[in-house]
C-alpha positions as CSV (number, residue, x, y, z in Angstrom):
1,M,76.2,42.0,42.3
2,T,72.5,42.1,41.6
3,G,72.2,44.0,38.3
4,K,72.3,43.0,34.7
5,I,75.3,41.5,32.9
6,N,77.2,44.2,31.1
7,T,80.5,42.9,30.0
8,I,82.2,39.7,28.7
9,L,84.3,39.7,31.9
10,N,81.2,39.8,34.0
11,E,79.7,37.0,31.9
12,R,82.6,34.7,32.6
13,E,82.4,35.5,36.3
14,I,78.7,34.9,36.4
15,L,79.1,31.6,34.5
16,D,81.8,30.4,36.9
17,R,79.6,31.3,39.9
18,L,76.6,29.5,38.2
19,K,78.7,26.3,37.8
20,D,79.3,26.5,41.6
21,Q,75.5,26.6,42.1
22,D,75.5,30.3,43.1
23,Q,71.8,31.2,43.4
24,S,72.5,35.0,43.0
25,A,74.3,34.3,39.7
26,F,71.3,32.4,38.5
27,T,69.1,35.2,39.5
28,I,71.2,37.7,37.6
29,I,70.9,35.6,34.5
30,Y,67.2,35.1,34.9
31,N,66.5,38.8,35.4
32,T,68.7,39.7,32.4
33,Y,67.3,37.2,29.9
34,S,63.9,35.8,31.0
35,K,61.9,38.5,29.2
36,K,63.9,38.1,26.0
37,I,63.4,34.3,26.1
38,Y,59.6,34.8,26.8
39,R,59.3,37.1,23.7
40,Y,61.2,34.5,21.6
41,A,58.9,31.8,22.9
42,I,55.7,33.6,22.2
43,R,56.6,33.9,18.6
44,F,56.7,30.1,18.4
45,V,53.7,29.1,20.5
46,K,51.3,32.1,20.3
47,S,50.2,31.4,23.9
48,N,51.1,33.4,27.0
49,D,50.6,30.4,29.3
50,I,52.7,28.0,27.2
51,A,55.4,30.6,26.7
52,E,55.6,31.3,30.5
53,D,55.8,27.5,31.1
54,A,58.5,27.2,28.5
55,V,60.6,30.0,30.1
56,H,60.2,28.3,33.5
57,D,61.3,24.9,32.0
58,I,64.3,26.4,30.2
59,F,65.7,28.1,33.3
60,V,65.1,25.1,35.5
61,K,67.1,23.1,32.9
62,L,69.8,25.7,33.1
63,W,70.0,25.5,36.9
64,N,69.9,21.7,37.0
65,S,72.7,21.4,34.4
66,A,74.7,24.3,35.9
67,A,77.6,22.2,37.2
68,D,78.2,20.6,33.8
69,L,77.9,23.7,31.7
70,D,80.6,24.4,29.1
71,I,79.3,27.5,27.3
72,Q,81.6,28.7,24.6
73,V,79.3,31.4,23.3
74,S,77.5,34.3,25.1
75,I,74.9,33.4,27.7
76,Q,72.2,35.0,25.5
77,S,73.2,32.8,22.5
78,Y,73.2,29.7,24.7
79,L,69.8,30.5,26.1
80,Y,68.3,31.2,22.7
81,K,69.6,27.8,21.5
82,L,68.2,26.1,24.6
83,A,64.9,27.8,24.0
84,H,64.8,26.9,20.3
85,N,65.4,23.2,21.0
86,H,62.9,23.1,23.9
87,L,60.2,24.9,21.8
88,L,60.7,22.6,18.8
89,N,60.3,19.6,21.0
90,L,57.2,21.1,22.6
91,I,55.6,21.7,19.3
92,R,56.5,18.2,18.0
93,R,55.0,16.7,21.1
94,E,51.8,18.7,20.9
95,A,51.5,17.8,17.2
96,V,51.9,14.1,17.9
97,E,49.4,14.2,20.7
98,G,47.0,16.1,18.5
99,R,47.3,13.5,15.7
100,Y,46.7,10.7,18.2
101,I,43.5,12.2,19.3
102,D,42.5,13.0,15.8
103,E,42.9,9.3,14.9
104,I,40.8,8.3,17.9
105,M,38.0,10.5,16.8
106,K,37.8,8.9,13.4
107,S,35.2,6.3,12.5
108,A,35.6,2.6,13.4
109,A,33.6,1.5,10.3
110,D,36.5,-0.4,8.8
111,F,36.8,-2.8,11.8
112,S,35.0,-6.1,12.3
113,Q,32.3,-6.0,15.0
114,N,33.9,-8.9,16.8
115,T,37.6,-7.9,16.9
116,E,39.5,-7.2,20.0
117,E,40.8,-4.1,18.4
118,T,37.3,-2.7,17.8
119,I,36.3,-3.3,21.5
120,E,39.5,-1.6,22.6
121,Y,39.0,1.3,20.2
122,R,35.4,1.8,21.3
123,E,36.4,1.9,25.0
124,T,39.1,4.4,24.2
125,L,36.8,6.5,22.0
126,A,34.2,6.5,24.9
127,K,36.9,7.8,27.3
128,T,38.0,10.4,24.8
129,R,34.4,11.6,24.4
130,Q,34.1,11.7,28.1
131,A,37.2,13.8,28.4
132,I,35.9,16.2,25.7
133,D,32.5,16.5,27.4
134,N,34.3,17.4,30.7
135,L,36.1,20.4,29.1
136,P,34.9,23.9,30.0
137,P,32.1,25.0,27.5
138,Q,34.2,27.5,25.4
139,R,37.2,25.1,25.3
140,K,35.0,22.3,24.3
141,L,33.3,24.4,21.5
142,I,36.7,25.5,20.2
143,F,38.1,22.0,20.3
144,E,35.1,20.5,18.4
145,M,35.2,23.3,15.8
146,G,38.8,22.5,15.2
147,R,39.0,18.8,15.5
148,G,35.4,17.8,14.7
149,E,34.6,20.3,11.9
150,G,38.1,20.8,10.6
151,M,38.1,24.6,11.0
152,S,41.4,26.4,11.1
153,H,42.4,28.6,14.0
154,K,41.8,31.7,12.0
155,Q,38.3,30.5,11.0
156,I,37.4,29.7,14.6
157,A,38.7,33.1,15.8
158,R,36.6,34.9,13.2
159,E,33.5,32.8,14.0
160,L,33.8,33.4,17.8
161,N,35.2,36.9,17.5
162,I,38.3,36.0,19.6
163,A,42.1,36.2,19.0
164,D,43.9,33.5,17.1
165,S,46.2,33.1,20.2
166,T,43.1,32.4,22.3
167,V,42.0,29.6,20.0
168,N,45.5,28.1,20.0
169,N,45.8,28.3,23.8
170,Q,42.4,26.7,24.3
171,I,43.1,23.8,21.9
172,V,46.5,23.1,23.5
173,K,44.8,23.1,26.9
174,A,42.1,20.8,25.6
175,L,44.6,18.3,24.2
176,K,46.5,18.4,27.6
177,S,43.2,17.7,29.5
178,I,42.3,14.8,27.2
179,K,45.7,13.3,27.4
180,E,45.7,13.5,31.2
181,H,42.2,11.9,31.3
182,L,43.3,9.0,29.0
183,L,46.5,8.5,31.1
184,A,44.4,8.5,34.3
185,T,41.9,5.9,32.9
186,G,44.5,3.7,31.3
187,A,43.2,4.4,27.8
188,I,46.5,5.9,26.5
189,V,47.9,2.4,25.8
190,G,44.8,1.5,23.7
191,M,45.0,4.8,21.9
192,V,48.6,4.3,20.9
193,A,47.9,0.7,19.9
194,F,45.0,1.9,17.7
195,V,47.2,4.4,15.9
196,V,49.9,1.8,15.3
197,L,47.1,-0.5,13.9
198,L,46.0,2.2,11.5
199,K,49.5,2.5,10.1
200,K,49.8,-1.2,9.3
């Protein structure tokens, strides 16, 4: 059996085989639904790369949890629910990371020149600036237009004559690169501490 799933009976059989870690059953499910899940994802994230990564993550999760599956709805409904939750978490995570970086880019004028928090902030700010300077030229320009100048994705797209989805994709990739740089340099702790301090 290598084709698509056509009947409820076949669905139950495929699910039973999937629970037994049957690779061919997983392949049938993937071939039947992956494109539908991709189209669903692209409506959320407006980025081909992120949607493709999301589909990969969703089906990896399906395979890793196969033995414990207890699906009472159709496979399609289950996958859409899985995708919905995954994409919401992804959007929330990106939004949080974006807000952290926005906070880091703000002025330190309210802080005393001699406080430990100011020193830590300035070190983190310098590492953030370094990460931004290391971005590819177009990505850096798009990021600074959005984060530094406060332009919307649509405004940036019009200004640079590119698609909205390209702007979104480049900003998401920029945030990812900056976060990875801050993690690699140990600055992420200082960044979080600074955001917490701002909220006091």
